[in-house]
N, C-alpha and C positions, 0 to 999 in steps of 0.2 A: 355483312351486317353484324354477325357474331363478334368479329374482330373489333368493329367500331364500338359496339356495346361494351365489350370487355375493356377496351382502352378508356372509355368514358367512366365506367364504374371503378376501374383501378385508380384513375386520377382523383375521383371524388373520395374514394376510401383513403388514399394517401393524404389528401388535403385534410380530411377529418382527423386522421391520426396525428397529424402535425399541429393543426390549429386547435382542435377540441381536447386532445389527450396529451399534447406536448411531447411527442415522441423524441424530437431533437434534444429537448432538455434532459430527458432521461438517458439518452445515449451519451450525452456529454457528462452526466453525473457518473455513469458506469465507467467512462474513461478516467475521470478524475479520481474516483475512489477505488473501484475494483482493479483498475490497471495502474493505480498509484501515480496518476499524472499530476496531482495537486501537491507540489513540493512542500509548501509550508504545512499542509495537513500531515504529510508523511513524517516530517521532522518532529512536529508536535506529538504525533501519535507514538513514535519511537521513544521519545524522551519520557512520555507519560507511562507507556505500557511496558517498556523494555524491562525494568526491574521486576514487574509483576510476572512476566512471562518466563523468568528464570526459575520460578517455582515448579514443583512437580505438577503434572497434569491434573491429578486428583485433588490438588489444593486450590485450583482456580474456580472462581464463581463467575458465571456469565453476567450477572447484574453489575459486579465490580468493573469488569472489562467494558461493559456497555457505557457506564458512566464516564470512563476514561476516553472512550471513542467520542462521546458527546462533547466532552471538554475540548478535545483536539479539534472537533468540527467548529465549535464556537470561537476558537482562537484564530481561525483562518479567514482569509478574504477570498471570495469566490467571484473574481472578475470573469465576465462573459457567461455567467450562469444566472440568468434572470429568474426571479422567484425561487431563490436558493432554499428558503425555508420549507417549501413544499417537497423538495427532494431530500433534504437532510434527514427528515424523519424516516426515510426509507433505508438509510444506512444502518446496519446492525452488526451484531457479532454472531458468528457461528462457531461452535466448538466441535471439532471432529472427534470421532471415537478414539480414545486413548489406548495405546499399547503399553505393556509394562516397560517402565523406564523412560517414558515420554515426559518432556517438560512442556511448559506452556507454548514455547515457540513452535513445537511440533503439531499442536492441535488448534491453534488460533487461526481464524479466518474472518474476513469481513464478508458481509452479505448485503444484498440489495433486493428489496421486495418490489415485484412488478405485479400490477393488477391487470385484469381483463379490461379492454381488449388488447392492451400492449403486450400481454403474455403470448399473443399469437405471433408477434415479431420476435420478442426476446423470450423465447420459450425455455423449458427446463434444460434441454440439451445445450442451448446457447449459454445459459447461466453456468452450467457445469464447465464449459470451456473458459468462461470468465474466471471461475474459481481456480482452474488449473493454471491459468496465466498469473493470477494473483499470487498463488503459492510460490511460483518460481521468482517473481519480482520481489515478493516479501522476503524470501531467503537472501536475495542479493542486497536488499535494503538492510537486512540484519547484519550482513558482512560489512557493509559500509559503516553502519552505526558502531559496530564493534571496533573496526579499525580507527574510527574517529575517537572513540573512548580510549583506545590504546595510545594514540598520539597524545591525548591529554595527560595520561599517566607518565609517559616518557618525558614530556615537557616539564611536568611537575617535579619529577625525580632529577632531571638535569639542573633545575634551578634551585634545588634545596641543598642543604649542607651535606646530605648523605653522599652525593656524587663526588664532593671534594674530599670527603674522608676516605673514600675508596677509589683512588685514582686508576686502579687497574680495571674498574668497571667502564671507564670512558670508551675504549674501543668496542666493548660488547654492546653498550648502549647505542653507539654509532651504527654498528651492524644491524641492530634491531630497528633503528630508524630507517635505514636504507631498505631493509626487507619490507617494512610496513609501507614505505612509499611505493615500492614496486607492486605490492599487492593492491594498494589503493588505485594505482594507475590501471591495472588490469580490470578491476571491478568497475571503475568509473567508465572505462571504454566499453565494457560489455553492457552496462546499464544504458549508456548513451546510444549504442547500436540498437538495443532492444526498443528503447523509447522512441527514437527519432527515425530509425530505418524500418523497423518491423511494425510497431504499433501505429505510428503516424500514418 
């Protein structure tokens, strides 16, 4: 009898969490934002926030970063996320405590606010694990973004008159291009493994 009552109440509770409190929608949002699963959002965020995060940690202001995150969110499409506006307001910025010498990249973090009763499922310990995963994935995204910016600089330099004026730089630039391609290959494979093999 106890088992039957427990099974019935568990089923009713889970149905309530899914239907009344949209648990699935919030779990999808956590995956898209905290686990950087929304590619166009990540690209837009990197392009907007990257230059700002090069500043020293004590020169950053949370409201500036929040407006950049909101701009990145507005520029994206959220296929498969119904009622996206209700979850977009939950995405925020968290600045970690800075150590001497830290820059913005070291202290920046996304945050996602969860209300009761969903906080019984996605509790503080679970959110801490999401943040840990975010920091690792964010560092990998930063490396990808930096390598992409390096490729742009190399291509610009190759196609300007400067490279023709200094012909001895040709082999050096070629080696730089090869090393950048190797690093990009490693980082892309690691990101793909983490996103599709581990997180999925």
